[in-house]
ChimeraX commands (.cxc) that place a marker at each C-alpha (Angstrom):
marker #1 position 39.49,152.98,105.98 radius 0.5
marker #1 position 37.73,151.54,108.98 radius 0.5
marker #1 position 40.41,148.87,109.51 radius 0.5
marker #1 position 41.52,149.02,113.17 radius 0.5
marker #1 position 45.14,148.24,112.26 radius 0.5
marker #1 position 45.35,151.16,109.82 radius 0.5
marker #1 position 43.85,153.50,112.38 radius 0.5
marker #1 position 46.21,152.27,115.11 radius 0.5
marker #1 position 49.23,152.84,112.83 radius 0.5
marker #1 position 48.10,156.37,112.03 radius 0.5
marker #1 position 47.60,155.63,108.33 radius 0.5
marker #1 position 44.23,157.39,108.34 radius 0.5
marker #1 position 43.80,161.02,109.35 radius 0.5
marker #1 position 40.57,162.94,109.79 radius 0.5
marker #1 position 40.52,166.51,108.54 radius 0.5
marker #1 position 37.84,169.17,108.73 radius 0.5
marker #1 position 36.66,170.28,105.30 radius 0.5
marker #1 position 34.64,173.52,105.00 radius 0.5
marker #1 position 32.10,171.99,102.58 radius 0.5
marker #1 position 32.20,168.27,103.38 radius 0.5
marker #1 position 32.69,168.32,107.15 radius 0.5
marker #1 position 34.98,165.70,108.64 radius 0.5
marker #1 position 36.76,163.70,105.91 radius 0.5
marker #1 position 39.17,160.80,106.14 radius 0.5
marker #1 position 42.38,160.80,104.15 radius 0.5
marker #1 position 45.57,158.79,103.85 radius 0.5
marker #1 position 48.27,160.16,106.15 radius 0.5
marker #1 position 51.76,161.08,105.06 radius 0.5
marker #1 position 53.74,157.81,105.22 radius 0.5
marker #1 position 57.01,159.59,106.03 radius 0.5
marker #1 position 57.70,159.70,109.77 radius 0.5
marker #1 position 60.54,161.98,110.90 radius 0.5
marker #1 position 61.29,162.18,114.62 radius 0.5
marker #1 position 62.45,165.81,114.51 radius 0.5
marker #1 position 59.86,167.05,112.00 radius 0.5
marker #1 position 56.31,165.95,112.72 radius 0.5
marker #1 position 53.79,166.06,109.90 radius 0.5
marker #1 position 51.20,168.82,109.90 radius 0.5
marker #1 position 48.10,168.96,107.74 radius 0.5
marker #1 position 47.19,172.52,106.78 radius 0.5
marker #1 position 44.51,171.83,104.19 radius 0.5
marker #1 position 41.94,169.11,103.64 radius 0.5
marker #1 position 41.94,167.20,100.34 radius 0.5
marker #1 position 40.14,169.01,97.51 radius 0.5
marker #1 position 36.61,168.16,96.50 radius 0.5
marker #1 position 36.20,166.23,93.26 radius 0.5
marker #1 position 36.78,168.69,90.43 radius 0.5
marker #1 position 37.62,171.57,92.76 radius 0.5
marker #1 position 40.69,172.61,90.74 radius 0.5
marker #1 position 39.42,171.79,87.25 radius 0.5
marker #1 position 39.36,175.40,86.06 radius 0.5
marker #1 position 42.85,176.20,87.35 radius 0.5
marker #1 position 44.34,173.07,85.77 radius 0.5
marker #1 position 42.63,173.59,82.41 radius 0.5
marker #1 position 43.68,177.25,82.24 radius 0.5
marker #1 position 47.25,176.25,83.08 radius 0.5
marker #1 position 47.06,173.74,80.21 radius 0.5
marker #1 position 46.12,176.53,77.82 radius 0.5
marker #1 position 42.33,176.64,77.83 radius 0.5
marker #1 position 40.73,180.08,77.78 radius 0.5
marker #1 position 38.50,180.97,80.75 radius 0.5
marker #1 position 35.54,181.20,78.35 radius 0.5
marker #1 position 36.22,177.63,77.16 radius 0.5
marker #1 position 36.35,176.38,80.75 radius 0.5
marker #1 position 33.08,178.18,81.50 radius 0.5
marker #1 position 31.47,176.52,78.46 radius 0.5
marker #1 position 32.65,173.08,79.65 radius 0.5
marker #1 position 31.17,173.78,83.08 radius 0.5
marker #1 position 27.88,175.00,81.56 radius 0.5
marker #1 position 27.58,171.86,79.43 radius 0.5
marker #1 position 28.30,169.65,82.46 radius 0.5
marker #1 position 31.50,168.26,80.97 radius 0.5
marker #1 position 33.45,169.24,84.07 radius 0.5
marker link #1:1,2 radius 0.2
marker link #1:2,3 radius 0.2
marker link #1:3,4 radius 0.2
marker link #1:4,5 radius 0.2
marker link #1:5,6 radius 0.2
marker link #1:6,7 radius 0.2
marker link #1:7,8 radius 0.2
marker link #1:8,9 radius 0.2
marker link #1:9,10 radius 0.2
marker link #1:10,11 radius 0.2
marker link #1:11,12 radius 0.2
marker link #1:12,13 radius 0.2
marker link #1:13,14 radius 0.2
marker link #1:14,15 radius 0.2
marker link #1:15,16 radius 0.2
marker link #1:16,17 radius 0.2
marker link #1:17,18 radius 0.2
marker link #1:18,19 radius 0.2
marker link #1:19,20 radius 0.2
marker link #1:20,21 radius 0.2
marker link #1:21,22 radius 0.2
marker link #1:22,23 radius 0.2
marker link #1:23,24 radius 0.2
marker link #1:24,25 radius 0.2
marker link #1:25,26 radius 0.2
marker link #1:26,27 radius 0.2
marker link #1:27,28 radius 0.2
marker link #1:28,29 radius 0.2
marker link #1:29,30 radius 0.2
marker link #1:30,31 radius 0.2
marker link #1:31,32 radius 0.2
marker link #1:32,33 radius 0.2
marker link #1:33,34 radius 0.2
marker link #1:34,35 radius 0.2
marker link #1:35,36 radius 0.2
marker link #1:36,37 radius 0.2
marker link #1:37,38 radius 0.2
marker link #1:38,39 radius 0.2
marker link #1:39,40 radius 0.2
marker link #1:40,41 radius 0.2
marker link #1:41,42 radius 0.2
marker link #1:42,43 radius 0.2
marker link #1:43,44 radius 0.2
marker link #1:44,45 radius 0.2
marker link #1:45,46 radius 0.2
marker link #1:46,47 radius 0.2
marker link #1:47,48 radius 0.2
marker link #1:48,49 radius 0.2
marker link #1:49,50 radius 0.2
marker link #1:50,51 radius 0.2
marker link #1:51,52 radius 0.2
marker link #1:52,53 radius 0.2
marker link #1:53,54 radius 0.2
marker link #1:54,55 radius 0.2
marker link #1:55,56 radius 0.2
marker link #1:56,57 radius 0.2
marker link #1:57,58 radius 0.2
marker link #1:58,59 radius 0.2
marker link #1:59,60 radius 0.2
marker link #1:60,61 radius 0.2
marker link #1:61,62 radius 0.2
marker link #1:62,63 radius 0.2
marker link #1:63,64 radius 0.2
marker link #1:64,65 radius 0.2
marker link #1:65,66 radius 0.2
marker link #1:66,67 radius 0.2
marker link #1:67,68 radius 0.2
marker link #1:68,69 radius 0.2
marker link #1:69,70 radius 0.2
marker link #1:70,71 radius 0.2
marker link #1:71,72 radius 0.2
marker link #1:72,73 radius 0.2
view
């Protein structure tokens, strides 16, 4: 991500994350002249949405809590 060409082409964006500080991410590759890209949220932390995804897949909140307690997720 430190490649000067990628940075010059705007492929890398830097976003402020509340827990991680300044993070680099891949920019949206779509470039529309009348609709510029805006970045409202930084990328999630690793595992940040585990509970929501597992509950949506049918796990009970108590099962998710047990997985977290055991260090599985």
